[in-house]
Structure formats: structure tokens, C-alpha cells
FIBAKOL-326251 format. One record per residue: residue in three letters; z, x negated, y of N, C-alpha, C in turn. Coordinates in Angstrom, 2 decimals. Each point is the difference from the previous one (the first is absolute). Layout:
resn,nc3,nc1,nc2,cac3,cac1,cac2,cc3,cc1,cc2
ALA,Z,X,Y,Z,X,Y,Z,X,Y
...
This chain:
resn,nc3,nc1,nc2,cac3,cac1,cac2,cc3,cc1,cc2
UNK,-0.34,-0.66,-0.92,0.23,0.73,0.84,0.22,-0.91,1.30
UNK,-0.96,0.00,0.75,-0.11,-0.45,1.57,0.76,0.26,0.80
UNK,0.29,-0.93,0.93,0.99,0.48,1.52,-0.14,0.90,0.48
UNK,-0.96,0.60,-0.37,-0.27,1.50,1.01,-0.04,1.06,-0.65
UNK,0.40,-0.18,-1.48,-0.25,1.03,-0.71,1.70,0.26,-0.50
UNK,0.93,0.70,0.42,0.98,-0.16,-0.11,0.85,1.25,-0.72
UNK,1.15,0.32,-0.70,-0.05,1.31,-0.47,1.49,0.40,0.38
UNK,-0.41,1.16,0.58,1.14,0.85,0.85,0.45,1.21,-1.28
UNK,1.58,-0.44,0.60,0.75,1.76,-0.50,0.66,0.58,1.20
UNK,-0.40,1.45,-0.10,0.51,1.03,0.91,0.71,0.95,-0.53
UNK,1.23,0.08,0.25,0.85,1.05,-0.43,0.17,1.13,1.15
UNK,-0.42,1.22,-0.87,0.30,1.13,0.93,1.17,0.69,-0.05
UNK,0.46,0.85,0.86,1.52,0.27,0.36,0.28,0.95,-1.70
UNK,1.23,-0.50,0.32,0.46,0.40,-1.66,0.16,1.31,0.05
UNK,-0.39,1.04,0.17,0.42,1.63,0.05,-1.03,0.81,-0.23
UNK,0.03,1.12,-0.09,-1.08,0.87,-0.50,-0.77,0.15,1.23
UNK,-0.03,-0.38,1.31,-1.01,0.40,1.08,-0.85,-1.15,-0.49
UNK,-1.54,0.37,0.40,-1.08,-0.72,0.02,-0.39,-0.92,1.45
UNK,0.98,0.46,0.67,-0.28,-1.02,1.24,-0.09,-1.32,0.10
UNK,0.78,-0.68,-1.29,-0.45,-1.16,-0.07,-1.33,-0.78,-0.27
UNK,-0.42,0.96,-0.98,-1.35,-0.25,-0.32,-0.89,-0.01,1.37
UNK,-0.04,1.30,0.45,-0.96,0.10,1.22,0.47,-0.85,0.90
UNK,1.24,-0.82,0.50,-0.11,-1.12,0.61,-0.68,-1.61,-0.02
UNK,0.40,-0.16,-1.72,-0.67,-0.83,-0.31,-1.36,-0.28,-0.64
UNK,-0.38,1.30,-0.07,-1.56,-0.22,-0.81,-0.90,-0.50,0.97
UNK,-0.26,0.17,1.14,-0.99,-0.59,0.79,0.28,-1.36,0.32
UNK,0.99,-0.90,-0.08,0.51,-1.29,-0.33,-0.53,-0.53,-1.32
UNK,0.58,0.83,-0.50,-0.73,-0.72,-1.59,-1.69,0.03,-0.67
UNK,-0.68,1.12,0.81,-1.31,-0.13,0.19,-0.19,-1.25,0.75
UNK,0.32,0.00,1.22,-0.28,-1.14,0.52,0.09,-1.32,-0.52
UNK,0.79,-0.12,-0.49,0.56,-1.51,-0.62,-1.08,0.19,-1.26
UNK,-0.07,0.71,-1.10,-1.23,-0.02,-0.82,-1.37,-0.16,0.30
UNK,-0.06,0.66,1.05,-1.70,-0.26,0.61,-0.28,-1.52,0.37
UNK,1.26,-0.71,0.19,-0.35,-1.48,0.33,0.01,-0.73,-0.95
UNK,0.34,0.14,-1.22,-0.40,-0.49,-1.31,1.59,-0.07,-0.80
UNK,0.76,0.64,0.60,1.90,-0.11,-0.29,-0.12,0.83,-1.41
UNK,1.03,-0.37,-0.68,0.36,1.03,-1.25,1.27,0.68,0.67
UNK,-0.05,1.28,-0.06,1.21,0.72,0.28,0.32,1.00,-0.64
UNK,1.41,-0.13,-0.45,0.70,1.25,-0.73,0.73,0.60,0.78
UNK,0.20,1.51,-0.06,0.54,0.99,0.48,1.04,0.07,-1.05
UNK,1.81,-0.50,0.25,0.60,0.51,-0.91,0.66,1.49,0.63
UNK,0.29,0.93,-1.02,0.30,1.22,0.17,0.90,0.75,-1.22
UNK,0.80,0.64,0.28,1.03,0.92,-0.84,-0.66,0.37,-1.18
UNK,0.52,0.21,-1.38,-1.00,0.38,-0.96,-0.51,1.55,0.37
UNK,1.57,0.48,0.49,-0.30,1.64,0.56,-1.13,0.61,0.75
UNK,-0.27,-1.15,0.76,-1.33,0.40,1.15,-1.45,0.11,-0.97
UNK,-0.17,1.23,0.35,-1.98,0.30,-0.51,-0.82,-0.76,1.51
UNK,-0.57,-0.99,-0.32,-0.94,-0.43,1.08,-1.07,-0.04,-1.13
UNK,-1.52,-0.25,0.70,-0.91,-0.13,-0.23,-0.14,-1.88,0.02
UNK,-0.89,-0.04,-1.19,0.05,-1.60,-0.06,0.17,-0.51,-1.37
UNK,-0.09,-0.97,-0.34,0.32,-0.75,-1.06,0.29,-1.65,-0.06
UNK,0.20,-0.72,-1.21,0.54,-1.71,0.20,-1.19,-0.53,0.04
UNK,-1.21,0.38,-0.26,-0.97,-0.60,0.02,-0.84,-0.17,1.42
UNK,0.20,0.84,0.55,-0.68,0.10,1.96,0.56,-1.05,0.47
UNK,-0.81,0.11,1.35,0.90,-1.02,1.03,-0.08,0.85,1.32
UNK,1.02,0.42,0.36,1.61,-0.06,-0.23,-0.13,0.89,-1.42
UNK,1.00,-1.02,-0.86,0.53,0.49,-1.32,1.14,0.69,0.29
UNK,0.45,0.81,-0.93,1.30,0.87,-0.25,1.01,-0.93,-0.95
UNK,1.37,-0.37,0.34,0.53,-0.60,-1.13,1.44,1.37,0.16
UNK,0.47,0.26,-1.37,1.11,1.00,0.31,1.29,-0.95,-0.26
UNK,1.05,0.39,0.68,1.36,-0.31,-0.40,0.30,1.36,-0.92
UNK,0.37,-0.93,-1.36,0.34,0.99,-1.13,1.62,0.44,0.26
UNK,1.02,-0.90,0.29,0.73,1.08,0.75,0.43,0.45,1.06
UNK,1.10,0.63,0.64,-0.10,0.78,0.70,0.20,-1.45,1.50
UNK,-0.14,0.37,1.24,-0.40,-1.18,0.70,1.55,-0.50,0.40
UNK,0.59,1.11,0.30,1.61,-0.07,0.63,0.99,-0.52,-0.83
UNK,-0.77,-0.29,-1.62,1.28,-0.78,-0.52,-0.62,-1.53,0.32
UNK,0.91,-0.82,0.81,-0.65,-0.90,0.43,-0.01,-1.46,-0.90
UNK,1.26,0.21,-1.05,-0.28,-1.31,-0.89,-1.32,0.35,-1.04
UNK,-0.20,1.01,0.00,-1.12,-0.06,-1.22,-1.14,0.32,0.67
UNK,-0.01,0.01,0.87,-1.33,-0.04,1.09,-0.31,-1.50,0.44
UNK,0.87,-0.81,0.13,-0.13,-1.50,0.42,-0.34,-0.66,-1.32
UNK,0.60,0.57,-1.51,-0.69,-0.83,-1.25,-1.38,0.50,-0.12
UNK,-0.47,0.98,0.15,-1.13,0.65,0.02,-1.14,-0.77,0.67
UNK,0.35,0.07,1.53,-0.72,-1.18,0.85,0.18,-0.90,-0.48
UNK,0.83,-0.89,-0.34,0.07,-1.42,-0.18,-1.32,-0.25,-1.54
UNK,0.05,1.08,-0.84,-1.20,0.01,-0.79,-1.14,0.20,0.42
UNK,-0.06,0.75,1.18,-1.88,0.28,0.46,-0.03,-1.02,1.10
UNK,0.98,-1.01,0.38,-0.27,-0.89,0.99,-0.74,-1.09,-0.70
UNK,0.68,-0.20,-1.06,-0.31,-1.16,-1.20,-1.21,0.10,-0.73
UNK,-0.53,1.00,0.06,-1.29,0.48,-0.78,-1.11,0.02,1.21
UNK,0.15,0.35,1.12,-0.99,-0.09,0.61,0.04,-0.74,1.20
UNK,1.13,-0.85,0.33,0.23,-1.26,1.27,-0.29,0.42,0.98
UNK,0.51,1.26,0.80,-0.72,0.27,1.39,0.51,-0.85,0.93
UNK,-0.91,-0.17,0.88,0.53,-1.18,1.20,0.75,0.79,1.07
UNK,-0.12,1.51,0.20,0.90,0.82,0.79,0.18,1.26,-0.44
UNK,1.39,0.14,0.27,0.51,1.37,-0.10,0.15,0.69,0.88
UNK,-0.37,1.22,0.51,0.26,0.79,1.09,0.84,1.49,-0.57
UNK,1.19,0.42,0.48,0.89,1.17,-0.46,0.75,0.58,1.07
UNK,-0.19,1.10,0.02,1.40,0.71,0.74,1.14,0.58,-0.21
UNK,0.75,0.16,0.74,1.31,0.30,-0.40,-0.10,1.34,-0.91
UNK,0.64,0.60,-1.12,0.88,-0.83,-0.65,-0.66,-0.82,-1.29
UNK,-1.36,-0.29,0.03,-0.72,-0.98,-1.10,0.16,-0.98,0.42
UNK,0.44,-0.61,1.32,0.34,-1.21,0.38,1.05,-0.88,-0.54
UNK,0.84,1.13,-0.64,1.11,-0.97,-0.40,-0.33,-0.62,-1.47
UNK,-0.81,0.65,-0.69,-0.20,-0.58,-1.96,-1.02,-1.16,0.85
UNK,-0.70,0.23,0.80,-1.62,-0.83,0.27,0.28,-0.97,0.24
UNK,0.91,0.02,1.18,0.34,-1.21,0.79,0.73,-1.05,-0.58
UNK,0.88,0.67,-1.02,0.81,-1.00,-0.97,-0.54,-0.61,-1.12
UNK,-0.85,0.99,-0.25,-0.90,-0.70,-1.44,-0.99,-1.38,0.66
UNK,-0.28,0.33,1.02,-1.26,-0.80,0.76,0.77,-1.33,0.06
UNK,1.23,0.21,0.67,0.56,-1.12,0.57,0.58,-0.91,-1.35
UNK,0.39,0.47,-0.97,0.70,-0.66,-0.83,-1.61,-0.52,-1.16
UNK,-1.40,0.73,-0.07,-1.03,-0.79,-0.25,-0.60,-0.78,1.16
UNK,0.60,-0.09,1.24,-0.30,-1.22,0.90,-1.48,0.35,0.21
UNK,-0.49,1.37,0.03,-1.17,0.67,0.64,-0.27,-0.56,1.49
UNK,-0.87,-0.61,0.66,0.08,-0.46,1.26,0.25,0.64,0.82
UNK,-0.43,1.74,0.40,-0.25,0.53,1.12,0.64,1.31,-0.73
UNK,1.01,0.17,0.43,0.72,1.84,-0.19,0.40,0.35,1.32
UNK,-0.17,1.09,0.04,-0.99,0.73,1.32,1.16,1.33,-0.08
UNK,0.97,0.50,0.83,0.53,1.25,-0.08,-0.66,0.76,1.42
UNK,-0.55,1.15,-0.36,-0.81,0.81,0.81,0.72,1.19,0.55
UNK,0.87,-0.36,1.05,1.25,0.74,0.50,-0.25,1.38,0.63
UNK,0.12,0.96,-0.45,-0.40,1.12,0.77,1.47,0.94,0.44
UNK,1.09,-0.41,-0.21,1.10,1.24,0.59,1.00,-1.24,0.35
UNK,0.69,0.82,1.04,1.76,-0.89,0.57,0.88,0.31,-0.53
UNK,0.88,-0.74,0.84,1.59,0.39,-0.92,0.20,1.01,0.43
UNK,-0.09,0.47,0.93,0.32,1.44,0.83,-0.19,1.02,-1.06
UNK,-1.55,-0.13,-0.87,-0.08,1.21,-0.95,0.58,-0.08,-1.12
UNK,0.73,-1.31,-0.44,1.10,-0.01,-0.88,1.06,0.27,0.37
UNK,0.40,0.24,1.15,1.41,0.29,0.51,-0.01,1.76,0.04
UNK,-1.07,0.41,0.43,-0.12,1.67,-0.14,-0.20,0.56,-1.41
UNK,-0.64,-1.05,-1.16,0.25,0.67,-1.51,1.41,-0.27,-0.03
UNK,0.79,-1.12,0.29,1.07,0.29,-0.44,1.15,0.89,0.49
UNK,-0.20,0.73,1.12,0.91,0.65,0.29,-0.52,1.36,-0.55
UNK,-1.08,0.13,-0.23,-0.36,1.32,-0.65,0.58,-0.02,-1.69
UNK,-0.19,-1.05,-0.56,0.25,-0.37,-1.39,0.85,-1.57,-0.31
UNK,1.62,0.63,0.46,0.63,-1.14,0.08,0.29,-0.57,-1.21
UNK,0.06,-1.38,0.05,0.06,-0.80,-0.80,1.60,-1.02,-0.36
UNK,0.52,-0.21,-0.94,1.12,-0.82,-0.05,-0.16,-1.10,0.66
UNK,0.99,-0.68,0.87,-0.05,-1.23,1.00,-0.83,-1.27,-0.86
UNK,0.62,0.12,-1.38,0.11,-1.27,-0.64,-1.61,0.06,-0.09
UNK,-0.39,0.77,-0.49,-1.65,0.26,-0.01,-0.75,-0.15,0.85
UNK,0.37,0.22,1.14,-0.72,0.01,1.16,-0.08,-1.49,0.62
UNK,1.53,-0.55,-0.11,-0.12,-1.58,-0.23,-1.26,-0.93,-0.42
UNK,0.12,0.66,-1.51,-0.77,-0.66,-0.91,-1.40,0.26,0.61
UNK,-0.82,0.97,0.06,-0.66,0.21,0.64,-0.60,-0.45,0.88
UNK,0.67,-0.35,1.17,-0.31,-0.85,1.45,0.16,-1.29,-0.62
UNK,0.61,-0.69,-0.84,-0.36,-1.18,-0.31,-1.14,-0.06,-0.80
UNK,0.02,0.64,-0.86,-1.43,-0.14,-0.92,-1.17,0.00,1.11
UNK,-0.23,0.52,0.51,-0.97,0.66,1.41,-0.19,-1.30,0.72
UNK,1.17,-0.67,0.51,0.35,-1.22,0.84,-0.89,-1.29,-0.83
UNK,0.36,-0.08,-1.06,-0.58,-1.05,-0.90,-1.29,-0.18,-0.54
UNK,-0.72,1.68,0.29,-1.30,-0.26,-0.76,-0.65,-0.04,1.44
UNK,0.63,0.30,1.10,-0.87,-0.38,0.97,-0.06,-1.34,0.45
UNK,0.86,-0.87,-0.59,0.30,-1.46,0.08,-1.18,-0.65,-0.96
UNK,-0.16,0.54,-1.32,-1.09,-0.40,-0.84,-1.34,0.17,0.23
UNK,-0.09,0.91,1.15,-1.60,-0.03,0.11,-0.33,-1.34,0.71
UNK,-1.60,0.19,0.14,-0.60,-1.42,0.75,-0.57,0.94,1.11
UNK,0.04,0.95,0.17,-0.54,0.62,0.95,0.36,1.63,0.28
UNK,0.24,0.77,0.87,0.04,1.32,0.26,-0.85,0.83,0.92
UNK,-0.76,0.69,-0.43,-0.85,0.92,1.26,0.81,1.20,0.19
UNK,0.08,0.02,1.25,0.84,1.31,0.60,-1.47,0.89,0.44
UNK,0.53,1.34,-0.28,-0.91,1.12,0.56,-0.32,0.12,1.26
UNK,1.06,-0.62,0.92,0.37,0.51,1.47,0.94,-1.12,0.67
UNK,-0.12,-0.16,0.94,0.62,-0.75,1.07,1.42,0.21,-0.30
UNK,0.51,1.24,0.26,1.57,0.42,-0.31,0.34,-0.91,-1.71
UNK,-0.81,0.52,-0.88,0.29,-0.39,-1.25,0.35,-1.52,0.07
UNK,-1.12,-1.03,0.60,0.27,-1.13,0.09,1.17,-0.83,0.65
UNK,0.43,1.34,0.95,1.13,-0.87,0.60,1.76,0.72,-0.75
UNK,-0.24,1.20,-0.79,0.81,-0.02,-1.01,-0.02,-0.80,-0.91
UNK,-0.69,-0.96,-0.75,-0.18,-0.69,-0.87,0.53,-1.00,0.38
UNK,-0.17,-0.67,1.05,0.58,-1.22,0.70,1.99,0.19,0.61
UNK,-0.07,0.87,0.47,1.15,0.10,0.59,0.90,0.21,-1.25
UNK,-0.24,1.04,-1.36,0.97,0.51,-0.73,0.14,-1.18,-1.21
UNK,-1.24,-0.63,-0.49,-0.38,-1.00,-0.93,0.00,-1.47,0.30
UNK,-0.21,-0.51,1.26,-0.15,-1.04,0.55,-0.88,-1.02,-0.47
UNK,-1.16,1.18,0.02,-1.59,-0.94,-0.40,-0.55,-0.51,1.22
UNK,-0.43,-1.03,0.01,-0.60,-0.99,1.23,-1.24,0.69,0.02
UNK,-0.52,0.11,1.35,-1.33,0.72,0.53,-0.98,-0.76,-0.49
UNK,0.07,-1.53,-0.48,-0.99,-0.32,-0.79,-0.65,0.27,-1.18
UNK,1.11,0.79,-0.84,-0.35,1.03,-1.44,-0.21,1.28,0.64
UNK,-0.19,0.58,0.92,0.01,1.65,0.45,-1.76,-0.02,0.51
UNK,-0.50,1.33,-0.45,-1.01,0.01,0.49,-0.09,1.68,0.47
UNK,-0.18,0.40,0.72,-0.70,1.37,0.16,-1.40,0.39,-0.27
UNK,0.02,0.80,-0.75,-1.42,0.91,-0.31,0.09,1.25,-0.54
UNK,-0.45,0.69,0.69,-0.02,1.43,0.05,-0.35,0.85,-1.70
UNK,0.28,1.02,-0.02,-0.39,0.29,-1.31,-1.65,0.26,-0.42
UNK,-0.37,-0.05,-1.04,-1.20,-0.24,-0.53,-0.62,1.53,-0.18
UNK,0.73,1.22,-0.04,-0.54,1.03,-0.42,-1.19,0.60,0.91
UNK,-0.76,0.42,-0.53,-1.25,0.64,0.79,0.29,0.84,1.17
UNK,-0.58,0.09,0.78,0.69,0.78,0.95,-0.71,1.84,0.10
UNK,1.06,0.93,-0.15,-0.27,0.74,-0.64,-0.92,0.87,1.26
UNK,-0.08,-0.03,0.71,-0.63,0.81,1.34,-1.51,0.48,-0.49
UNK,-0.59,-0.77,-0.06,-1.49,-0.04,-0.47,-0.28,1.24,-1.16
UNK,0.62,-0.49,-1.08,-0.20,0.85,-1.08,0.73,1.45,0.49
UNK,0.94,0.07,0.86,0.31,1.59,0.40,-0.63,0.56,0.86
UNK,-0.59,-0.78,0.96,-0.84,0.83,0.87,-1.45,0.33,-0.93
UNK,-0.48,-0.84,-0.73,-1.02,0.27,-0.82,0.27,1.68,-0.74
UNK,1.23,-0.54,-0.55,0.47,1.52,-1.14,0.05,1.37,0.99
UNK,0.14,-0.37,1.39,-0.01,1.38,0.79,-1.27,0.35,0.92
UNK,-0.88,-0.70,-0.24,-1.23,-0.01,0.79,0.21,-0.49,1.42
UNK,0.91,-0.69,0.09,0.13,-0.65,1.38,0.14,0.93,0.91
UNK,0.34,1.18,-0.47,0.25,1.17,1.15,1.16,0.41,0.70
UNK,0.94,-0.88,0.02,1.55,-0.17,0.23,-0.07,-1.10,0.92
UNK,-0.11,0.27,1.10,0.19,-0.87,1.38,1.38,-0.05,0.62
UNK,1.08,0.77,-0.30,1.24,-0.28,0.35,0.57,-1.11,-0.03
UNK,0.69,-0.55,1.06,0.90,-0.99,-0.11,0.94,0.08,-1.54
UNK,0.03,-1.11,-0.65,0.32,0.07,-1.21,0.65,-1.16,-0.30
UNK,1.36,0.02,-0.43,0.38,-1.28,-0.89,0.48,0.38,-1.45
UNK,-0.38,-1.50,-0.55,-0.33,-0.30,-1.41,1.62,-0.70,-0.19
UNK,1.06,0.77,-0.67,0.78,-0.64,-0.64,0.46,-0.18,-1.33
UNK,-0.25,-1.29,-0.68,-0.11,-0.55,-1.28,1.22,-0.63,-0.83
UNK,0.33,0.83,-0.81,1.62,-0.54,-0.63,0.12,0.78,-0.87
UNK,0.50,-0.48,-1.13,1.00,0.81,-1.29,0.97,1.20,0.98
UNK,0.07,0.71,-1.22,1.31,1.25,0.68,1.07,-0.11,-1.43
UNK,0.29,-1.12,-0.10,0.67,-0.20,-0.96,1.62,-0.29,0.70
UNK,0.13,-0.15,1.27,1.20,-0.32,0.72,-0.11,0.30,1.43
UNK,1.13,0.26,0.89,-0.29,0.38,1.19,-0.19,-1.05,0.88
UNK,0.21,-1.40,-0.63,-0.58,-1.34,0.62,-1.07,-0.14,0.74
UNK,-1.09,0.92,-0.43,-1.27,-0.38,0.86,-0.22,0.76,0.77
UNK,0.84,0.94,0.48,0.04,0.32,1.41,-1.19,1.35,0.41
UNK,-0.16,0.64,-1.12,-0.88,1.06,0.30,0.89,1.24,0.99
UNK,0.72,0.33,-0.50,0.79,1.25,0.30,0.15,-0.56,1.55
UNK,0.37,-1.45,0.65,-0.26,-0.32,1.51,-1.41,0.29,0.51
UNK,-0.58,-0.25,-0.43,-1.65,0.49,0.37,-0.14,1.55,0.25
UNK,0.53,0.92,-0.73,-0.10,1.49,-0.29,1.06,0.25,1.04
UNK,0.95,-0.74,0.27,0.58,0.88,0.94,-0.36,-0.28,1.21
UNK,-0.84,-1.22,0.45,-0.84,-0.56,0.61,-0.67,1.14,0.95
UNK,-0.96,0.11,-1.43,-1.00,1.04,0.44,0.63,1.49,0.65
UNK,1.18,0.59,-0.53,0.60,1.09,0.37,0.51,-0.37,1.74
UNK,0.36,-0.81,0.16,0.14,-0.35,1.49,-1.02,0.00,0.77
UNK,-1.32,-0.66,-0.42,-1.24,0.04,0.56,-0.46,1.21,-0.01
UNK,-0.16,0.87,-0.63,-1.17,0.89,0.07,-0.20,1.10,0.99
UNK,0.75,-0.05,0.88,-0.36,0.70,1.06,-1.12,-0.99,0.68
UNK,0.50,-1.04,0.34,-0.33,-1.05,0.88,-1.70,-0.55,-0.36
UNK,-0.15,0.27,-1.62,-0.72,-0.91,-0.39,-0.80,0.90,-1.37
UNK,-0.22,1.45,0.54,-0.53,0.83,-0.77,-1.17,-0.16,-0.91
UNK,-0.68,-1.13,0.10,-1.16,-0.67,-0.40,0.78,-1.05,-1.18
UNK,1.06,-0.37,-0.29,0.62,-1.20,-0.84,0.33,0.73,-1.25
UNK,-0.04,-1.07,-1.12,-0.38,0.38,-1.44,0.71,-1.00,-1.16
UNK,0.31,0.02,-0.82,0.49,-1.13,-0.88,-0.47,0.16,-1.07
UNK,-0.71,-0.63,-1.04,-0.33,-0.16,-1.38,0.96,-1.03,-0.64
UNK,0.71,0.53,-1.27,0.88,-0.96,-0.15,-0.54,-0.33,-1.89
UNK,-0.17,-1.11,-0.07,-0.90,-0.34,-1.10,1.47,-0.93,-0.74
UNK,-0.11,0.15,-1.51,1.14,-0.23,-0.75,0.45,0.59,-1.07
UNK,0.54,-0.32,-0.93,0.36,1.00,-0.89,1.69,-0.12,-0.24
UNK,0.45,1.00,-0.66,1.35,-0.10,-0.45,0.29,1.74,0.41
UNK,0.48,0.67,-1.25,0.41,1.43,0.30,1.28,0.23,0.30
UNK,0.99,-1.22,0.34,1.36,-0.14,-0.04,0.38,0.45,1.38
UNK,-1.33,-0.26,1.20,0.32,0.52,1.28,-1.13,0.80,0.60
UNK,-0.84,0.00,-0.86,-0.85,0.63,0.67,-0.05,1.47,-0.04
UNK,0.59,0.72,-0.40,0.49,1.37,0.25,0.77,-0.02,1.24
UNK,1.21,-0.78,0.25,0.66,-0.13,0.82,-0.55,0.30,1.57
UNK,-0.98,-1.25,-0.15,-0.73,-0.15,1.13,-0.80,1.02,0.41
UNK,-0.84,0.32,-1.10,-0.93,2.01,0.35,0.95,0.91,0.80
UNK,1.67,-0.08,-0.93,0.48,1.19,0.84,0.54,-0.20,1.15
UNK,0.07,-1.30,0.61,0.50,-0.55,1.09,-0.91,0.41,1.11
UNK,-1.54,-0.57,-0.32,-0.85,0.49,0.80,-0.07,1.13,0.09
UNK,0.15,0.85,-0.69,-0.22,1.71,0.50,1.05,0.72,0.75
UNK,1.59,-1.01,-0.31,0.79,0.43,0.78,-0.31,-0.06,1.40
UNK,-0.53,-1.28,0.18,-0.65,-0.29,1.37,-0.96,0.56,0.54
UNK,-0.72,0.99,-0.69,-1.01,0.75,0.45,-1.23,-0.91,0.12
UNK,0.04,-1.04,-0.43,-1.40,-0.93,-0.23,-0.70,-0.03,-1.65
UNK,0.29,0.74,-0.85,-0.64,-0.37,-1.32,-1.86,-0.06,0.06
UNK,-0.18,0.59,1.28,-1.09,0.03,0.14,-0.83,-1.35,0.63
UNK,1.16,-1.22,0.23,-0.56,-1.03,0.73,0.11,-1.03,-0.93
UNK,0.71,0.12,-1.35,0.75,-0.77,-0.82,-0.72,0.01,-1.49
UNK,-0.91,-1.29,-0.32,-0.69,0.42,-1.11,-0.06,-1.09,-1.15
UNK,0.86,0.65,-1.35,0.41,-1.18,-0.45,-1.21,-0.02,-1.39
UNK,-0.38,-1.43,0.10,-1.32,-0.33,-0.80,0.50,-0.32,-1.43
UNK,1.07,-0.26,-0.14,0.76,-0.79,-1.29,-0.49,-1.09,-0.10
């Protein structure tokens, strides 16, 4: 294999949502187009199109990715077999991926950082954990950040959060916005481009209040008289809060301005 033909492992988010694949697939396709061999590692329960022989190819984690000890052992075997030059993963998949890469001395270990410490704090308030577990989780995340050779942050706010809370030097931090495709062209095409109103697009899962869709809905309620042509489209799955958001829009009498696209 020449210097220009490297092997990349990209680990998607370790949960039921397909957002990780959508974010990383464009990157994987570009790398494959440049002649590199790219493997997308996904949890076994995810059903997506693709195979082991394609490029980008799919590799399955046999065990649940939240079982970090087993995931690390399985990743060590995959790394020894394919000898990747670069590992890319977002949390929580970054835990086993980065540790396994460090143990196998993979040259480039990248964490794709998409969330802030504040998000975790909100989740802990809604689902309290034992203080010892909180301390262990914080130490583990701190260590994993230190083991990465590069951390890509999706916003300036995330970059500052990583620098302040984990002490990562700026030389190892880069800001690069999400690679997910812009949904606006497809939405306009689907509607025949007939809707010319001022439109806000909010992209985010609806599995917790941390994404802030409720704040936007309340803002639309406040601004509905001053801006009668203002509307919002919410893109993201999650049955947990979608009904709550729809009811909130009805209560504020703006359900004709809030569109939930899934």
C-alpha cells in the first residue's frame, strides 16, 4: 500500500439514530474517492445499505458498543487485521475507538466532537446518576480526550468547551462544521418552491430538551404578531419529545407555523 493509499476507520454514533452515518458518509465517500480504503463501523442492530466489499465498506461491532471492555477487544482485532492509519469517532463510540487506537499505536486518532459539557449536565439533571459514576465518567472522558491526536469540533463553542474543560492545547483542536447535507434544497424541491415565507430550519434529535427546540417554539409564539410570515421546520427523529413540541405549538397557536419533518 502506497503512502497515499491509507486505511480509515470511522465509527458512527453508538445508538439507534442514523445521524452518525449521515454526518460521516460524505467524508467517507470523499476519502474513498481519493483512493483510500474506508470502513464505517456501526452497531450490529443498525440496518443500513452497504457491504464489507464496497468502499466505503461496513464493519459491524458484534457486541453492544456501550460495553466498552468488549468493544475495545473487538476493535483491537479489527485494527490488527486491517491496520488503519486513521481512526475517526464521535462520542460515545470515541471511548473504545480511541483507547484501542492508542494501544495499537494507530498514528492518527481523531475525535469528532459534537456536544458540549453543558449537554451532559442537562442529561444528568433529567436522569440523575450516582456521584461515583459521574466522577468515573468524567475521568474516562478526560483521559480519552488526552489520548486523541486531534479533536475536530463542530463549532467554536465546542472548541472552547474542550479547551477549557479538558485542557487540550489549541494545536490539537480544529473547527469543522458538520458534513451533513444542506436540507433546504430538497425541502424546497419537495414543496415546488412555492413557500416563500421566512423560514427557520432547526436540525436536532428530539430525545432530550438539551437541543432547545422548545426555546425556538416559545420564540415563535412571542414573535408571531410582529412577524406573521415567520415559520420553522424541525428536522430530527425522536418520539420522546415530538408530541410534547407539537402540543406546545398548538397551545401557543402557532401549529400552522411549526412543521415536524422527522
